[in-house]
Phi, psi and omega in degrees: 000135183288142173279318177194158182290150177277293179218143178295132174090005179298147182275148177244133177290139179304140180213126176252116180297152182290154178300326181295316179296318180296316180299320180298321180291312186286344176258002177069028182245008180291133185293329183210081184297336178295335179278352186238311179279170182090204182248128184225153175295138178213105183065237181264006182215216186225146180237132178250137175229140180211158177237109181233094184304135177087351182282147175253325175226151179219128174240136183265144179224155169270178185294339178282356179088011181270133179292133182234004176160155175248130183263145180268143177275128181250351180207138183297340179292340178121029177263131183228152170208160178171164179287142175230151179251109182267117174260352179219194182273167175294161012266188178233159175239152178241135173257114184254149176226154170210108186062233178274353182278144179217136178210164184245139178231124172273127188291111180292343183268007176253019180247148178281165176296158175262310180292149182235181184297328178291323173299314179302317182297310182291326178294315178296324180285340183082016184248011180282114184255015177228039178297332181292347173265353185244321184268163181086217183237123182228133177285145178195163170258117186236123182052039176084007184235136174278143178180200179234137172265129179246138177214137182211145180267117179205071192294338185259003183282150173277325179210143172228130176234146169267128181235150181185188180291349179274349178223027177059027179055037182260110184290356179272348191264337177226060174291134190269162179269130179272127170265101193295333181292334185241345185076018179262136176256138181217157173199145169263118180259103184292150173071003174288136183252159176298143182095001178280140175272147182202161171213180176249130174264120188238131171260121186289179187297339181250018176086007182274134178283124181276162170301147178302134186252134170291158182284120179301332181258014183300136179264359176204148182220163177290158176285132178304146013276357175290156186216021177284157172280161183229130175292141184215148177296163172297142184300125176241117180216127174277106186275134178241043190233025183300316181296318180298312182291324179296320180299309186288341177270356185246000184238168173273109185299332180297337184254016177252151173290127179228112178231113193255133175256111181275130189229136165263111189300333184277351186221006176299304168220158177227166175291171181300329179273011178073007175282162185284150178287150169280169178299320181293320177294321178295321179299320182292337182253310189287319182298309178300324181296314182293323177296314179298326182279350177086009176289149180264337183218150167253130172248116179272130163303157195312126175250009172287157190296135179211147187278338193237115184303314181294354174282349180062014180096356183280352173242084190266143174247003181213080185296338183259359187245118169300139188301138178292350178303330187248013177107196185281160181303326180300330178296321178293321177298319178297322179297312181298318180298319177298321176297313184295327180298334179249016173081021181256126180276160179230125180244138179253129172288120191242136188237085176263008185275327189200167178214155185286167184260019177305143187300328183274001184267208189278341187297132181047052193299314180251024182093358178229168174287094188263303180274341181245168171287145177288324181281121182298341176291343176243331190255000182232133181264116186290333182287320189246004181052045182237169177266144181259132179300145177273091185288352178274357182257123187300323181294327178291318176299318180296321178302313184284316180298318177297328179293318177299317179293325181300312181294323180291320184277308187284326184247005176055032180296146182275341182188167175232125170263115189270118186282147168054044180297322181300323180294336179277327189281337187243124179293336182258017182301121180058030180236148177271170178303133180089353180258009179217161184247121180298162176283183186297342180256007180087003183266176182262000179283135178273091185295330178291321177292323176301313180297321177299311181298321178295317178295317180301312180293321179301312183287323182295310180288329179291324181272331185223082187298342180273000184284162179228121175250135186234127182263127166271091186235118192260006181245191181259031176306130186283150171058039177298319183252030174255155183300152179298320183292349175255013179088008179272176177280342174093005178289155174284321183217164175226138173296134177268085182291332178295319177301312181300313183296310185291316183291322178292324176298318180294311186288339179287344183279149171299134184306335181294338182259356187294330181298339179273358183229032183304323184292345178296335177260340180267333186298323183298336180285349176290334182235009188300339183243015177283339177222170171272101193263146164251131177272110188255125162246091193256182179301332181299338183271357184229031179223174174056044177081004181277352180072192177260174179299315182293327180288339179285337188284145181276168174092187177285181184302318181299315181292324178301312181294320179297317178300315182292321176299319178295321179300312180295321177299316177298315183296316181286340176269352184272147175301140179123150175287163190245144173218129181227132180282144183307145180089332180282344178286341174239021173060055175300132182286316187282152174296143182294141174226138179287351186277348187211167178290161171297162183273072185293340179297340180297337180293350174285350183253135189305316182298323181285318176296324177297320178297317179299318179296322180298310181299320178300312181292325176298317179300311183290327175294314178302317182288326186273344182251106183300329180300335181271349183224335190290340176234041177302329188249013183227138185298334181292349181270004184223142174208129178291140168253308177228115179234358188235018179270069180298324187299322181260356184052047178250136177232143176211140178208167176255140166251132189223157173207146182304131178077003182244151176291134180291157178237129177265131178248119182239126185242125173247107192253030168230167178285359180293137179258120181255115182281333178212090179262119183275129172209167181264145173234153189288351181209145175284156179128191183269127178252128183270136178278103184267349179204135176214109185290352179264006180299148182299326182297337178265359182099010181273187183277348177084011178279148180176204187249020180062021177089350184219148173225132177263127176250131185250139182297145180242353182088356181258004181101334176249162180248162178246144180221144174255114188252151164272123179251108178296158181289139177044060187210161175236133174240154176234133181241142178230132179296129185287319188288000000 
């Protein structure tokens, strides 16, 4: 390819390409079409060669529209070559004809590369933190021509072409250039417009044609069941969230109230025709609802592109693309911006542990096990029939780490909840003896996954100090939420799966038996401050035959509602941040299904509306009282008052924060009504009842302390009070003085 013309009008010696070379071009088997097609120096001038299927004549022009040569056809398939006179720099355009038809083609082989040696260096080193600006498809003006730059990693491929509706899905027309140092293929495709569908046509290392592959870095995809990638402009969003981001980057998140509403975007609400809401429609409904309910964050189950609705997004084929189910990517950016304008954070459920085996996805991407391990003992997940990322490969780590940074930078996301961390950490996860390969020291710990998680958290917090990463980790792996420099995984928070398991086990029991299982509620406090915990009541608890939260509760309908109100009161009074899955805030009876909207009609009934009011008031009480949130993750914020009254199934504790009035949380978890239950409080005086889950407004019996409790000094430093304990209820008291 010529760098620049020598002299206008220089002569070119006649040259007829060999039949072998022509056949290689028209069959898409030429090893390096950039060395052959396009414009090249030839003797004292320049020679142009092009492949335009279906053309009968071709005339070359420069960008100014001046004719610079007529090319001769050497093959009926559409191969042409001929001398051209360059009066300016590359590129060139060809005007092709066939009968009465005429069209223009800008020669993709007359453009210089986009990626440079510094990209190669950082990619090889594994330190390139802006791959999302380099890989995939990006619009640009290159050498004076508008088009899209495509780049994809396929180091073992013999040939890679970008195919799409702009070239009739013909893999011979945009064969890409291989950057041998990195295994990345790239091409600038002139005149391609936003909204074009495309994939990569890959010939594997042994000459086998692979299924067409979607772009791993695609920022937009077709709506299922179609699965092509879609060219899209760079995201443009006028952000109005400076105050929101400044706040979260300047404070200790552990000491802030965090109450998360977990949402499946496809089934929270639907249109009247049962179709899914767009992001703008969701913004008009979901944002005001969450603000009214007092939640601080929305956590979306995966909204990255995925082919199969019942996977709920956990088997994603497009980590960089917001799902087309809800509209264009700009809609999601507008949604996040709308949340931030009213102080609501947005967390994305993120799945870097595994990926599905759909033919258009990452599996055997270039004909080899590229993103996954080749050995199924390492590369295949037996529970989900998915492929496991090869965390030992630097390019795979870069792909995933850049994805985390992409969501934080481009969409201003406040956090990532990382799915299935336990499956990443253990080489023998869900495997029998002989079905897994030990690490280099003979152990079962996946040291490569550990390094990945540490690097991901290091770069995420280093680049975006206001971000929050949350691990769904179900084992006792140490220091999940401790800093990397202290040997931790570096997460901000960890889901407390033990709290969820033990408390649900306790509340599912008939109250008459609860005294025999008292430790199910006290045991969690032995480790409650070993990590920065989020208390999760997630979608996992209301699917696969588990029923809904209200359906788990024992007794008749009145007792079911009372038990669930008490459960929420206990949870919001317990140390740890809060997470509640949609529909459970108003006690939906039915098990959740991704196929339909929540049962919002239940709010017409008093018990369900009462439950919603309770969750709302719990949120606002939790947020307004520092004693309930400022030491969620530190032992100094908790003190037992009553932990050993098994006979009555009564629990009581203090929540505290420096400089704040303490709050006493008292739980009566049987239907027994105690008119004067004696307990100690840390100070004499009047204690105000700031929460009572048995209040009539919530659907309870209305029993309580009339809003006040008097505690009398005893001379021992603590005071004594006689309380009314409503049945199956939690009350919270705050010292008035």
